[in-house]
Legacy VTK file of the C-alpha trace (Angstrom):
# vtk DataFile Version 3.0
C-alpha trace
ASCII
DATASET POLYDATA
POINTS 223 float
-8.606 14.103 -0.391
-8.537 14.654 3.483
-12.103 15.297 4.787
-12.037 12.810 7.359
-9.503 14.619 8.983
-12.341 16.596 12.124
-13.821 12.861 12.785
-10.386 11.767 13.551
-9.395 14.255 15.422
-12.204 13.361 17.439
-11.730 9.637 17.308
-8.960 8.723 17.174
-6.009 8.532 20.219
-3.354 10.050 19.649
-0.976 7.504 18.727
-3.521 6.420 16.020
-3.518 9.751 14.772
-0.056 10.552 14.581
0.251 7.059 12.878
-3.022 8.791 10.453
-0.737 11.783 9.948
2.564 9.815 8.772
0.039 7.681 6.631
-1.483 10.255 4.686
2.020 12.442 4.512
3.716 9.461 2.878
0.649 9.429 0.596
0.836 13.296 -0.151
4.923 12.763 -0.773
4.716 10.184 -2.643
1.794 11.760 -4.837
3.973 14.959 -5.137
7.299 12.926 -6.188
5.822 10.603 -8.995
4.507 13.895 -10.245
7.885 14.722 -10.731
8.909 11.579 -12.285
10.303 9.954 -9.037
8.932 7.471 -6.701
9.851 7.699 -2.982
10.995 3.799 -2.748
14.202 4.473 -5.218
14.906 7.583 -3.720
15.117 6.050 -0.757
17.290 2.457 -2.091
19.495 4.382 -4.337
20.703 6.631 -1.336
19.524 9.849 -2.647
19.915 12.699 -0.756
16.740 14.346 -0.672
15.833 16.358 2.769
15.471 19.415 1.008
12.456 18.034 -0.808
11.379 16.556 2.359
11.058 19.507 3.944
9.459 21.128 1.496
6.636 18.567 1.185
6.283 18.927 5.065
5.803 22.474 4.466
3.356 21.784 2.060
1.001 18.996 3.839
1.138 21.378 6.664
-0.511 23.946 4.672
-3.040 22.232 3.090
-3.768 19.373 5.815
-3.201 21.994 9.220
-5.447 19.753 11.562
-2.641 16.647 10.715
0.239 18.854 10.964
1.199 18.489 14.741
0.803 14.924 14.914
3.026 14.965 12.251
5.386 16.468 14.082
5.325 13.939 16.743
7.691 12.184 14.601
9.710 14.957 14.697
12.077 17.057 11.637
11.558 16.384 8.404
15.711 14.637 8.590
13.600 12.737 11.752
10.973 11.964 8.913
13.404 10.941 6.040
15.251 8.369 8.343
12.392 6.491 9.201
12.046 6.447 5.186
15.844 5.531 4.843
15.063 2.416 7.449
12.513 0.900 5.317
9.569 2.590 6.894
6.515 2.345 4.449
9.167 0.848 1.653
9.586 -2.599 3.390
6.568 -4.140 5.011
9.003 -6.178 7.658
10.671 -2.528 8.404
6.887 -0.846 8.228
4.936 -0.486 11.977
3.005 3.252 11.247
0.864 1.685 8.863
-0.849 -1.314 8.094
-0.197 -1.260 4.277
2.045 -0.413 1.770
0.684 0.484 -1.632
1.487 0.998 -5.382
-0.296 2.152 -7.962
0.572 1.099 -11.690
1.880 4.978 -13.446
-0.846 6.532 -14.601
-3.478 5.353 -12.720
-5.609 6.774 -10.270
-4.512 5.767 -6.364
-8.380 5.257 -6.087
-8.887 2.760 -8.902
-8.022 -0.011 -6.649
-10.990 0.648 -4.438
-13.500 0.683 -7.260
-16.141 -1.800 -7.296
-15.146 -3.120 -10.364
-11.436 -3.895 -10.050
-10.608 -7.042 -7.995
-7.563 -8.676 -6.604
-5.469 -11.752 -6.785
-4.489 -12.725 -2.805
-1.115 -14.096 -2.436
-0.922 -15.147 1.319
3.147 -15.688 2.184
5.365 -16.443 5.583
6.797 -13.349 7.564
10.078 -14.088 6.261
9.358 -13.935 2.742
7.378 -11.332 2.149
10.226 -8.619 1.815
11.243 -10.598 -1.139
8.253 -11.161 -2.328
6.797 -7.601 -2.599
9.645 -6.229 -4.438
9.071 -8.422 -7.435
5.273 -7.410 -7.302
6.017 -3.717 -6.617
8.567 -3.410 -9.469
6.489 -5.218 -11.683
3.618 -2.988 -11.282
6.257 -0.225 -11.736
6.795 -1.367 -15.034
3.596 -2.038 -16.261
3.817 -5.902 -15.984
0.714 -6.187 -13.869
-2.457 -4.913 -12.847
-3.215 -1.127 -12.054
-1.528 -1.638 -8.320
-0.914 -3.882 -5.683
-0.470 -3.514 -2.041
0.879 -5.671 1.004
-0.002 -5.633 4.587
2.827 -4.754 7.170
4.304 -5.371 10.732
2.197 -3.148 12.341
0.005 -4.680 15.092
-3.117 -5.578 13.570
-5.860 -7.531 16.162
-7.821 -8.808 13.223
-4.912 -10.839 11.816
-5.704 -14.501 11.973
-2.046 -15.538 11.862
1.420 -14.297 11.248
1.160 -14.662 7.343
1.323 -11.131 5.761
-0.705 -10.924 2.365
-0.127 -9.640 -1.198
-3.120 -8.244 -3.233
-2.897 -7.741 -6.583
-5.224 -5.756 -8.450
-6.711 -6.012 -11.591
-9.305 -3.003 -13.261
-11.922 -5.171 -14.512
-13.216 -8.331 -12.484
-15.083 -9.280 -15.720
-11.813 -9.552 -17.888
-11.079 -13.160 -17.639
-8.215 -12.279 -20.223
-6.687 -9.528 -18.365
-6.993 -11.577 -15.166
-5.680 -14.558 -15.938
-3.041 -12.349 -18.090
-2.028 -11.115 -14.368
-1.961 -14.482 -12.817
0.454 -15.728 -15.649
3.054 -13.283 -14.826
2.831 -13.693 -11.478
3.941 -17.090 -12.443
6.603 -15.840 -13.976
7.501 -14.110 -11.005
7.814 -17.053 -8.867
4.195 -17.167 -7.360
3.349 -20.807 -8.614
1.091 -22.339 -5.886
-2.532 -22.238 -6.269
-3.840 -18.655 -5.176
-7.526 -16.924 -5.489
-8.835 -13.920 -6.827
-11.527 -12.103 -5.022
-13.731 -9.294 -6.860
-14.224 -6.226 -4.775
-17.986 -6.230 -4.498
-17.506 -9.532 -2.822
-15.123 -7.454 -0.013
-17.571 -4.786 0.636
-20.389 -7.014 0.750
-18.720 -8.682 3.827
-17.429 -11.646 1.942
-14.862 -13.843 4.149
-13.860 -16.968 3.989
-15.785 -19.482 6.301
-15.560 -23.084 6.528
-17.221 -25.222 3.439
-17.735 -21.438 1.859
-16.080 -20.530 -1.436
-15.232 -16.324 -1.412
-12.622 -15.994 -4.748
-14.268 -15.928 -8.364
-10.916 -17.414 -9.617
-8.716 -19.644 -8.217
-5.441 -20.657 -10.314
LINES 1 224
223 0 1 2 3 4 5 6 7 8 9 10 11 12 13 14 15 16 17 18 19 20 21 22 23 24 25 26 27 28 29 30 31 32 33 34 35 36 37 38 39 40 41 42 43 44 45 46 47 48 49 50 51 52 53 54 55 56 57 58 59 60 61 62 63 64 65 66 67 68 69 70 71 72 73 74 75 76 77 78 79 80 81 82 83 84 85 86 87 88 89 90 91 92 93 94 95 96 97 98 99 100 101 102 103 104 105 106 107 108 109 110 111 112 113 114 115 116 117 118 119 120 121 122 123 124 125 126 127 128 129 130 131 132 133 134 135 136 137 138 139 140 141 142 143 144 145 146 147 148 149 150 151 152 153 154 155 156 157 158 159 160 161 162 163 164 165 166 167 168 169 170 171 172 173 174 175 176 177 178 179 180 181 182 183 184 185 186 187 188 189 190 191 192 193 194 195 196 197 198 199 200 201 202 203 204 205 206 207 208 209 210 211 212 213 214 215 216 217 218 219 220 221 222
């Protein structure tokens, strides 16, 4: 899972490595919490005290990923890390500035399933002012098994590659060729309030470097 630690240490700046460590720890923590039937965002939103659990996870992460232990410590103690989560880091897009994305997998689905070439995603572009509310809808529906295999949302971390101030939510399905399932997810999104026309892009097109240009269509479905 952490094969690129040495590369990261050599090629990233100190700040980038620190943010990478925090992001990897967040993934690590979420996986362990979900294995115990808990979810980080639910715990944070409920106000439950999980300092003891975060402390244990920090210790386990440091043993499993020693090269990232020191960069993670730049965020402070486990109590400090928990305070970041309680503020909304890794929970709400507008409060997240140390990672480019927040991700949520459907329960029982492997975290890397959304990266399969066979998968694809509905793209929902929204103003920054609307993104938190929209993400909560999509995230909760994903956890409830009402949408696809996972979802992710862009955050407020500075990104020089961004073309404008809009944010985007990806809603993934397992198989772009399974039109019935793709459209089932689209209908559920409409029920959640996303009624404007949106596009669906295949992962294989993304990996091929196909991006929107004037007069060029890169979405496979548009509904």
